[in-house]
C-alpha positions as CSV (number, residue, x, y, z in Angstrom):
1,M,89.8,116.4,140.8
2,A,93.5,116.3,139.7
3,G,93.3,112.5,139.4
4,Q,90.2,112.8,137.2
5,E,91.9,115.4,135.0
6,D,94.9,113.1,134.6
7,L,92.6,110.3,133.6
8,V,90.9,112.5,131.0
9,Q,94.2,113.7,129.6
10,R,95.4,110.1,129.3
11,E,92.2,109.1,127.4
12,I,92.6,112.1,125.1
13,H,96.3,111.1,124.4
14,K,95.2,107.5,123.7
15,D,92.4,108.7,121.4
16,W,94.9,110.8,119.4
17,A,97.4,108.0,119.2
18,N,94.7,105.7,118.0
19,R,93.6,108.2,115.4
20,E,97.2,108.6,114.2
21,C,97.5,104.9,113.9
22,I,94.2,104.6,112.0
23,E,95.4,107.4,109.7
24,V,98.7,105.6,108.9
25,I,96.8,102.4,108.2
26,T,94.3,104.1,106.0
27,S,96.9,106.0,104.0
28,S,99.0,102.8,103.5
29,T,95.9,100.9,102.4
30,K,95.0,103.7,99.9
31,K,98.5,103.6,98.5
32,S,98.4,99.8,98.2
33,W,95.1,99.9,96.3
34,T,96.3,102.6,94.0
35,L,99.4,100.6,93.2
36,S,97.3,97.5,92.7
37,I,94.9,99.2,90.4
38,H,97.7,100.7,88.4
39,S,99.4,97.3,88.1
40,I,96.2,95.6,87.1
41,S,95.6,98.2,84.4
42,R,99.1,97.7,83.0
43,L,98.6,93.9,83.0
44,V,95.3,94.3,81.1
45,K,97.1,96.4,78.5
46,L,99.9,93.9,78.2
47,N,97.5,91.1,77.9
48,E,95.7,92.9,75.0
49,K,99.0,93.5,73.2
50,L,100.0,89.8,73.7
51,T,96.7,88.7,72.4
52,A,97.1,90.9,69.3
53,V,100.6,89.5,68.7
54,G,99.3,86.0,69.1
55,Q,96.5,86.6,66.6
56,T,99.1,88.1,64.1
57,I,101.3,85.1,64.5
58,E,98.4,82.7,63.9
59,Y,97.4,84.7,60.8
60,I,101.0,84.6,59.4
61,E,101.2,80.9,60.2
62,A,98.0,80.3,58.3
63,R,99.2,82.3,55.3
64,V,102.5,80.5,55.2
65,T,100.8,77.1,55.5
66,K,98.4,78.1,52.7
67,V,101.2,79.1,50.4
68,F,103.2,75.9,50.9
69,V,100.2,73.6,50.8
70,S,98.5,75.2,47.8
71,A,101.6,76.0,45.7
72,P,101.8,73.7,42.7
73,P,105.1,71.7,42.3
74,L,107.5,72.6,39.5
75,A,107.1,71.0,36.2
76,G,109.3,68.0,35.6
77,S,110.9,65.8,38.2
78,G,110.6,68.3,41.0
79,D,114.1,69.5,40.7
80,C,115.5,72.9,39.7
81,H,117.4,73.0,36.4
82,G,118.2,69.3,36.5
83,R,119.5,69.2,40.1
84,D,117.6,68.5,43.3
85,P,119.0,70.8,46.0
86,Y,116.6,69.5,48.6
87,P,116.1,65.7,48.0
88,G,112.7,64.4,49.0
89,Q,111.0,67.8,49.1
90,V,108.7,69.3,46.5
91,M,110.2,72.6,45.2
92,T,107.8,75.5,44.6
93,R,108.4,78.4,42.2
94,E,109.3,80.7,45.0
95,Y,112.4,78.7,45.8
96,C,113.6,77.8,42.4
97,C,116.5,80.0,41.6
């Protein structure tokens, strides 16, 4: 009988050791998932902000291009007060004096 009790005790100890190991693995996995979800959430927010910045830059580029393309050249030879500070470029009113 003593041998059988020792066998049962060893099985119980093995079982508890396995349960502890499973608990450690489960806990670590939960922590990893929580960290991953938090990181993904932060990356999604960062992506939204970068997209908004990109759209703003595209809007500003379009506005600047529209101003330079649609602005009429200055009257006369294209220079400012008889001098041409930027030879070969058309001066617009915004840049004259």
